[in-house]
N, C-alpha and C positions, 0 to 999 in steps of 0.2 A: 521565394522557394515558395513552392506551393505545398498546400495542407496535402498533407498523407492520412492514410487508413488505417488502422490497425486491427486484426482483428483476432477471435477467440472465440472458440465453442466450449460451452460447458454443456457434458452430457451424464446425466443421473445413469446412476450404474444399479445401484439399490439400497431402500431405507434414504439416507442421507449423504449415501457416498458418490461426488462427483469428481468424473476426470475433466482436467481442462486442457485444453490442446488450443494451441497459436503455434505457426510456422515450423512446424514439425517437431515441437516439444509439448511434455506432457508433465501436469502434475497433479495430485490428487488431494481433494479437500472433503471434510468432513465436520460433523459435531461432536463434542463432547458427549458421554451417555445423558447426561442430566439435560441435555438439550434434545435427545432424542436420536442421537447418531451412537456410532462404535468406536468412536476415538481413536480411529485409525489414521487421522492425519489432521493437521490447523484447520481450523475454521476460517468462512471468508472473512469475517472480520479481523481476523488473525493475522492472515494474510494479506488483507488491507496495509496494516501497522506496518508488515514486511515490506510491502512494495514501496510505502512511504520512504521506509528507512534506507532501504536498497536504491531508491531514485535520488534519495539525499547524497548518498556515499557514491551515486556514479559522480553528481555531479561535482562533488569535492575532488574527486580522481580528473574528471576533465576538467577544471579549472584551476588546479594547485599551482602549475607552473605561473600561470599568468599572474597569480598574488603572490608568485615569490614564496610559495610555500611547501617545505621537503614534509611530503605525507610518510612518516615511518610507520604509522598504524590511525585507522580511523573507523571506528564504527559508531553506529546509534542505538540508542536505549530508548523505546517506544512505550506507552500506556496510553490507555482511551477507556473514558466512561462510557457504558454502554450498560442498559437495563434491559433485560431478558426478556422480561413482563413483555416488553412493547410485540418483539418476534412471539411469542409464543401466546399471544392476545389475551393477557390475562388483566392487562390494565391499558388505559389510554394513556400510553406515552410512546415519545418516540422510538423508533425502532432501531436507529441508529447511533453513532455515537454522538454524545454530548459534547463533549471535550477531548482532544488528544496532546499530549505533551511527548516532548523529546528532547533527548539530551546527547549531544557529541561529544565523542568522546577523540581528542585527536594528540597522537603523539609526534613530535615535531622538533627541533631546534631554531626553526624558524623564527624570526622577529615577532615579538606581541603584537604588533602594530599592524604587520601583514596578516596573520592568524585571525586578528578581529576582524580585519575587513571581509578577509575569505569567507569568515563564518556568517557575517551577515549577509554576503552575499546569495551563500549556499540555496536558501529557503526563496531566493527569487527566481531561480530557471529550474527548480524541480517541478517537472508536470505533474507528478503526480501531486504534489502538495498545493500546485496551483488549480487542480481538478476538486479537491477537496476545498478549498478557500474559495473558487468564485464559483458561480451557480453555472450547473450545465446544463444544458438540452437534453435530456433522459425522457426518450420515448418507444413506445412499442410500435417497432416496424412494421409488424404483421403476425400473423398465426397460420401456420401450415398446420392441418388436422389431414392425417393419416386413418386410413382406417385397414 
């Protein structure tokens, strides 16, 4: 299959409030007050955790039958370590996460061996997790300056 391109637009509204659009869908991001925002929505690093958990849940849904796992319920709890001083330019520390941890919660009557194989597989097929684990060519494609 050929490589597909996905697109999104993040449009600054005011302060730190940003509208993100893709394929006719939209969501809002903001920062908490202590990081200069109005705390009206989750911030981008929280959304990143959510995107990772959602991706893992989608993989679980897509592959459960292949592993003979009946999913009665499935969710992911995530937490990450990030020093805001990097973003706030207060210290020479990394701006992004230094570690992310997640816990799968699965409700199923399926055999433990099937669940174990299934859980081991989920992380290998999550595009968001792969994008976080492997180097990605992140580059500025250009600047459009309007007057």
